[in-house]
Each structure stands twice: as structure tokens, then as C-alpha cells.
PyMOL CGO cylinders between C-alpha atoms (Angstrom):
from pymol import cmd
from pymol.cgo import CYLINDER

trace = [
    CYLINDER, 63.74, 125.40, 144.60, 64.06, 124.14, 141.03, 0.3, 1, 1, 1, 1, 1, 1,
    CYLINDER, 64.06, 124.14, 141.03, 61.33, 121.78, 139.80, 0.3, 1, 1, 1, 1, 1, 1,
    CYLINDER, 61.33, 121.78, 139.80, 62.00, 119.79, 136.64, 0.3, 1, 1, 1, 1, 1, 1,
    CYLINDER, 62.00, 119.79, 136.64, 59.09, 117.32, 136.75, 0.3, 1, 1, 1, 1, 1, 1,
    CYLINDER, 59.09, 117.32, 136.75, 55.58, 117.84, 135.48, 0.3, 1, 1, 1, 1, 1, 1,
    CYLINDER, 55.58, 117.84, 135.48, 54.07, 117.24, 132.06, 0.3, 1, 1, 1, 1, 1, 1,
    CYLINDER, 54.07, 117.24, 132.06, 54.55, 119.29, 128.91, 0.3, 1, 1, 1, 1, 1, 1,
    CYLINDER, 54.55, 119.29, 128.91, 52.26, 118.83, 125.94, 0.3, 1, 1, 1, 1, 1, 1,
    CYLINDER, 52.26, 118.83, 125.94, 54.36, 120.22, 123.11, 0.3, 1, 1, 1, 1, 1, 1,
    CYLINDER, 54.36, 120.22, 123.11, 51.51, 120.02, 120.58, 0.3, 1, 1, 1, 1, 1, 1,
    CYLINDER, 51.51, 120.02, 120.58, 49.09, 122.13, 122.67, 0.3, 1, 1, 1, 1, 1, 1,
    CYLINDER, 49.09, 122.13, 122.67, 51.92, 124.18, 124.26, 0.3, 1, 1, 1, 1, 1, 1,
    CYLINDER, 51.92, 124.18, 124.26, 50.74, 123.45, 127.82, 0.3, 1, 1, 1, 1, 1, 1,
    CYLINDER, 50.74, 123.45, 127.82, 52.67, 122.48, 130.97, 0.3, 1, 1, 1, 1, 1, 1,
    CYLINDER, 52.67, 122.48, 130.97, 51.11, 121.24, 134.24, 0.3, 1, 1, 1, 1, 1, 1,
    CYLINDER, 51.11, 121.24, 134.24, 52.93, 120.32, 137.43, 0.3, 1, 1, 1, 1, 1, 1,
    CYLINDER, 52.93, 120.32, 137.43, 50.27, 117.73, 138.45, 0.3, 1, 1, 1, 1, 1, 1,
    CYLINDER, 50.27, 117.73, 138.45, 46.62, 116.81, 137.94, 0.3, 1, 1, 1, 1, 1, 1,
    CYLINDER, 46.62, 116.81, 137.94, 43.51, 118.22, 139.63, 0.3, 1, 1, 1, 1, 1, 1,
    CYLINDER, 43.51, 118.22, 139.63, 43.15, 115.23, 141.95, 0.3, 1, 1, 1, 1, 1, 1,
    CYLINDER, 43.15, 115.23, 141.95, 46.77, 115.38, 142.96, 0.3, 1, 1, 1, 1, 1, 1,
    CYLINDER, 46.77, 115.38, 142.96, 47.60, 112.66, 140.49, 0.3, 1, 1, 1, 1, 1, 1,
    CYLINDER, 47.60, 112.66, 140.49, 51.13, 112.53, 139.25, 0.3, 1, 1, 1, 1, 1, 1,
    CYLINDER, 51.13, 112.53, 139.25, 52.43, 112.99, 135.77, 0.3, 1, 1, 1, 1, 1, 1,
    CYLINDER, 52.43, 112.99, 135.77, 55.76, 112.34, 134.16, 0.3, 1, 1, 1, 1, 1, 1,
    CYLINDER, 55.76, 112.34, 134.16, 57.95, 109.29, 134.12, 0.3, 1, 1, 1, 1, 1, 1,
    CYLINDER, 57.95, 109.29, 134.12, 58.73, 108.53, 136.88, 0.3, 1, 1, 1, 1, 1, 1,
    CYLINDER, 58.73, 108.53, 136.88, 55.63, 110.02, 138.51, 0.3, 1, 1, 1, 1, 1, 1,
    CYLINDER, 55.63, 110.02, 138.51, 56.34, 113.33, 140.23, 0.3, 1, 1, 1, 1, 1, 1,
    CYLINDER, 56.34, 113.33, 140.23, 54.34, 112.94, 143.45, 0.3, 1, 1, 1, 1, 1, 1,
    CYLINDER, 54.34, 112.94, 143.45, 51.33, 115.16, 142.75, 0.3, 1, 1, 1, 1, 1, 1,
    CYLINDER, 51.33, 115.16, 142.75, 50.56, 118.61, 144.15, 0.3, 1, 1, 1, 1, 1, 1,
    CYLINDER, 50.56, 118.61, 144.15, 53.62, 120.43, 145.48, 0.3, 1, 1, 1, 1, 1, 1,
    CYLINDER, 53.62, 120.43, 145.48, 54.01, 121.50, 149.09, 0.3, 1, 1, 1, 1, 1, 1,
    CYLINDER, 54.01, 121.50, 149.09, 54.06, 125.32, 148.94, 0.3, 1, 1, 1, 1, 1, 1,
    CYLINDER, 54.06, 125.32, 148.94, 54.80, 126.81, 152.37, 0.3, 1, 1, 1, 1, 1, 1,
    CYLINDER, 54.80, 126.81, 152.37, 54.98, 130.55, 152.96, 0.3, 1, 1, 1, 1, 1, 1,
    CYLINDER, 54.98, 130.55, 152.96, 58.18, 132.06, 151.57, 0.3, 1, 1, 1, 1, 1, 1,
    CYLINDER, 58.18, 132.06, 151.57, 58.94, 129.20, 149.17, 0.3, 1, 1, 1, 1, 1, 1,
    CYLINDER, 58.94, 129.20, 149.17, 60.06, 129.85, 145.59, 0.3, 1, 1, 1, 1, 1, 1,
    CYLINDER, 60.06, 129.85, 145.59, 59.59, 127.27, 142.85, 0.3, 1, 1, 1, 1, 1, 1,
    CYLINDER, 59.59, 127.27, 142.85, 61.40, 127.62, 139.54, 0.3, 1, 1, 1, 1, 1, 1,
    CYLINDER, 61.40, 127.62, 139.54, 59.51, 125.43, 137.06, 0.3, 1, 1, 1, 1, 1, 1,
    CYLINDER, 59.51, 125.43, 137.06, 61.20, 124.09, 133.94, 0.3, 1, 1, 1, 1, 1, 1,
    CYLINDER, 61.20, 124.09, 133.94, 58.32, 123.89, 131.45, 0.3, 1, 1, 1, 1, 1, 1,
    CYLINDER, 58.32, 123.89, 131.45, 60.36, 123.65, 128.19, 0.3, 1, 1, 1, 1, 1, 1,
    CYLINDER, 60.36, 123.65, 128.19, 57.67, 125.39, 126.10, 0.3, 1, 1, 1, 1, 1, 1,
    CYLINDER, 57.67, 125.39, 126.10, 60.26, 127.58, 124.37, 0.3, 1, 1, 1, 1, 1, 1,
    CYLINDER, 60.26, 127.58, 124.37, 57.74, 130.42, 124.48, 0.3, 1, 1, 1, 1, 1, 1,
    CYLINDER, 57.74, 130.42, 124.48, 58.59, 134.14, 124.30, 0.3, 1, 1, 1, 1, 1, 1,
    CYLINDER, 58.59, 134.14, 124.30, 57.66, 135.71, 127.65, 0.3, 1, 1, 1, 1, 1, 1,
    CYLINDER, 57.66, 135.71, 127.65, 55.17, 138.05, 125.95, 0.3, 1, 1, 1, 1, 1, 1,
    CYLINDER, 55.17, 138.05, 125.95, 53.08, 134.99, 124.97, 0.3, 1, 1, 1, 1, 1, 1,
    CYLINDER, 53.08, 134.99, 124.97, 53.51, 133.00, 128.21, 0.3, 1, 1, 1, 1, 1, 1,
    CYLINDER, 53.51, 133.00, 128.21, 50.38, 132.62, 130.36, 0.3, 1, 1, 1, 1, 1, 1,
    CYLINDER, 50.38, 132.62, 130.36, 50.18, 131.01, 133.79, 0.3, 1, 1, 1, 1, 1, 1,
    CYLINDER, 50.18, 131.01, 133.79, 47.75, 130.09, 136.53, 0.3, 1, 1, 1, 1, 1, 1,
    CYLINDER, 47.75, 130.09, 136.53, 48.42, 128.74, 140.01, 0.3, 1, 1, 1, 1, 1, 1,
    CYLINDER, 48.42, 128.74, 140.01, 45.83, 126.70, 141.89, 0.3, 1, 1, 1, 1, 1, 1,
    CYLINDER, 45.83, 126.70, 141.89, 46.02, 126.02, 145.63, 0.3, 1, 1, 1, 1, 1, 1,
    CYLINDER, 46.02, 126.02, 145.63, 44.63, 123.39, 147.98, 0.3, 1, 1, 1, 1, 1, 1,
    CYLINDER, 44.63, 123.39, 147.98, 44.90, 122.62, 151.67, 0.3, 1, 1, 1, 1, 1, 1,
    CYLINDER, 44.90, 122.62, 151.67, 45.20, 118.88, 150.93, 0.3, 1, 1, 1, 1, 1, 1,
    CYLINDER, 45.20, 118.88, 150.93, 47.86, 117.15, 148.83, 0.3, 1, 1, 1, 1, 1, 1,
    CYLINDER, 47.86, 117.15, 148.83, 45.34, 115.17, 146.81, 0.3, 1, 1, 1, 1, 1, 1,
    CYLINDER, 45.34, 115.17, 146.81, 43.41, 118.18, 145.48, 0.3, 1, 1, 1, 1, 1, 1,
    CYLINDER, 43.41, 118.18, 145.48, 39.77, 117.53, 144.66, 0.3, 1, 1, 1, 1, 1, 1,
    CYLINDER, 39.77, 117.53, 144.66, 39.90, 113.87, 145.71, 0.3, 1, 1, 1, 1, 1, 1,
    CYLINDER, 39.90, 113.87, 145.71, 39.13, 114.74, 149.35, 0.3, 1, 1, 1, 1, 1, 1,
    CYLINDER, 39.13, 114.74, 149.35, 38.98, 118.54, 149.33, 0.3, 1, 1, 1, 1, 1, 1,
    CYLINDER, 38.98, 118.54, 149.33, 38.98, 121.40, 146.89, 0.3, 1, 1, 1, 1, 1, 1,
    CYLINDER, 38.98, 121.40, 146.89, 41.36, 123.44, 144.80, 0.3, 1, 1, 1, 1, 1, 1,
    CYLINDER, 41.36, 123.44, 144.80, 41.01, 127.11, 143.85, 0.3, 1, 1, 1, 1, 1, 1,
    CYLINDER, 41.01, 127.11, 143.85, 42.85, 129.78, 141.85, 0.3, 1, 1, 1, 1, 1, 1,
    CYLINDER, 42.85, 129.78, 141.85, 45.45, 131.69, 143.84, 0.3, 1, 1, 1, 1, 1, 1,
    CYLINDER, 45.45, 131.69, 143.84, 44.96, 135.37, 144.63, 0.3, 1, 1, 1, 1, 1, 1,
    CYLINDER, 44.96, 135.37, 144.63, 47.08, 138.27, 145.82, 0.3, 1, 1, 1, 1, 1, 1,
    CYLINDER, 47.08, 138.27, 145.82, 50.44, 137.28, 147.27, 0.3, 1, 1, 1, 1, 1, 1,
    CYLINDER, 50.44, 137.28, 147.27, 49.65, 133.55, 147.47, 0.3, 1, 1, 1, 1, 1, 1,
    CYLINDER, 49.65, 133.55, 147.47, 51.49, 133.02, 144.15, 0.3, 1, 1, 1, 1, 1, 1,
    CYLINDER, 51.49, 133.02, 144.15, 53.71, 135.84, 142.91, 0.3, 1, 1, 1, 1, 1, 1,
    CYLINDER, 53.71, 135.84, 142.91, 55.57, 135.81, 139.61, 0.3, 1, 1, 1, 1, 1, 1,
    CYLINDER, 55.57, 135.81, 139.61, 59.22, 136.66, 140.33, 0.3, 1, 1, 1, 1, 1, 1,
    CYLINDER, 59.22, 136.66, 140.33, 61.00, 135.57, 137.12, 0.3, 1, 1, 1, 1, 1, 1,
    CYLINDER, 61.00, 135.57, 137.12, 60.28, 134.16, 133.68, 0.3, 1, 1, 1, 1, 1, 1,
    CYLINDER, 60.28, 134.16, 133.68, 62.09, 133.25, 130.49, 0.3, 1, 1, 1, 1, 1, 1,
    CYLINDER, 62.09, 133.25, 130.49, 61.29, 131.11, 127.44, 0.3, 1, 1, 1, 1, 1, 1,
    CYLINDER, 61.29, 131.11, 127.44, 61.56, 127.83, 129.35, 0.3, 1, 1, 1, 1, 1, 1,
    CYLINDER, 61.56, 127.83, 129.35, 61.15, 128.59, 133.06, 0.3, 1, 1, 1, 1, 1, 1,
    CYLINDER, 61.15, 128.59, 133.06, 58.82, 130.44, 135.42, 0.3, 1, 1, 1, 1, 1, 1,
    CYLINDER, 58.82, 130.44, 135.42, 59.50, 131.24, 139.08, 0.3, 1, 1, 1, 1, 1, 1,
    CYLINDER, 59.50, 131.24, 139.08, 56.66, 131.58, 141.57, 0.3, 1, 1, 1, 1, 1, 1,
    CYLINDER, 56.66, 131.58, 141.57, 56.85, 132.74, 145.22, 0.3, 1, 1, 1, 1, 1, 1,
    CYLINDER, 56.85, 132.74, 145.22, 54.39, 132.08, 148.01, 0.3, 1, 1, 1, 1, 1, 1,
    CYLINDER, 54.39, 132.08, 148.01, 54.45, 135.59, 149.49, 0.3, 1, 1, 1, 1, 1, 1,
    CYLINDER, 54.45, 135.59, 149.49, 51.91, 134.68, 152.16, 0.3, 1, 1, 1, 1, 1, 1,
    CYLINDER, 51.91, 134.68, 152.16, 52.55, 133.04, 155.52, 0.3, 1, 1, 1, 1, 1, 1,
    CYLINDER, 52.55, 133.04, 155.52, 50.16, 130.13, 154.84, 0.3, 1, 1, 1, 1, 1, 1,
    CYLINDER, 50.16, 130.13, 154.84, 51.12, 126.61, 153.72, 0.3, 1, 1, 1, 1, 1, 1,
    CYLINDER, 51.12, 126.61, 153.72, 49.36, 125.27, 150.62, 0.3, 1, 1, 1, 1, 1, 1,
    CYLINDER, 49.36, 125.27, 150.62, 49.61, 122.49, 148.07, 0.3, 1, 1, 1, 1, 1, 1,
    CYLINDER, 49.61, 122.49, 148.07, 49.98, 123.87, 144.56, 0.3, 1, 1, 1, 1, 1, 1,
    CYLINDER, 49.98, 123.87, 144.56, 49.46, 123.06, 140.92, 0.3, 1, 1, 1, 1, 1, 1,
    CYLINDER, 49.46, 123.06, 140.92, 50.71, 125.37, 138.17, 0.3, 1, 1, 1, 1, 1, 1,
    CYLINDER, 50.71, 125.37, 138.17, 49.53, 125.49, 134.57, 0.3, 1, 1, 1, 1, 1, 1,
    CYLINDER, 49.53, 125.49, 134.57, 51.65, 127.33, 132.00, 0.3, 1, 1, 1, 1, 1, 1,
    CYLINDER, 51.65, 127.33, 132.00, 50.71, 127.73, 128.36, 0.3, 1, 1, 1, 1, 1, 1,
    CYLINDER, 50.71, 127.73, 128.36, 51.99, 129.53, 125.31, 0.3, 1, 1, 1, 1, 1, 1,
    CYLINDER, 51.99, 129.53, 125.31, 49.67, 131.55, 123.10, 0.3, 1, 1, 1, 1, 1, 1,
    CYLINDER, 49.67, 131.55, 123.10, 51.61, 132.42, 119.98, 0.3, 1, 1, 1, 1, 1, 1,
    CYLINDER, 51.61, 132.42, 119.98, 50.57, 135.51, 118.02, 0.3, 1, 1, 1, 1, 1, 1,
    CYLINDER, 50.57, 135.51, 118.02, 47.96, 135.02, 115.28, 0.3, 1, 1, 1, 1, 1, 1,
]
cmd.load_cgo(trace, "trace")
């Protein structure tokens, strides 16, 4: 599933799909944390124009759509969020588990010194 919403800060070279409390970002707002059932792929368009060698990413998961507002959110582990493809402007993540989550992804570019 292709996902083109989210927020990209081109100055800091950071993309997030939503906020920690499930708040939306973008214009129009994107709806917060993404439903991430087992077997789902998301292809995120982050537009950082970052060589893959310098692309970093983290996926955070929650059992509630609104993140830390009424629950908690934690880094993914193991097959909960698997990297399946990446280029300069997109990253594809698979939920390789059989559990449904709500997800937030953070992608950032760390250019060489």
C-alpha cells in the first residue's frame, strides 16, 4: 500500500508519518497512526532525496490508534517491521508478524561528514 502523507522537514532531513499521540500531520491531516495488520506492506514516500547508504529508519508500534494519549508506543522488534525495499525517496516496510498494530515511522538522512 503506497502512503504519500506524513510530514517531511527538509531542513532537518526528517520524515514522520504521524505524531507520538496519534496526531496528524500534513495538509490535509493524514489521520494519525496507521493501521498495520499482519502481512501489510507500506511504501512511504518521504521525499528526502537521500542516498540509501545514509537513510536511517525506526518504526514504533502501538495497540491503540492514538498512541501515548491513552496507551503506549514502543520500538518495533524482529519481524514486526521488516525493511523490504528502499530508494532515495521511498521506504517499504512489511509487518511480518500475525499481530495487528498501529504504526508510526520516522525516516531521516544522515549525510556523510
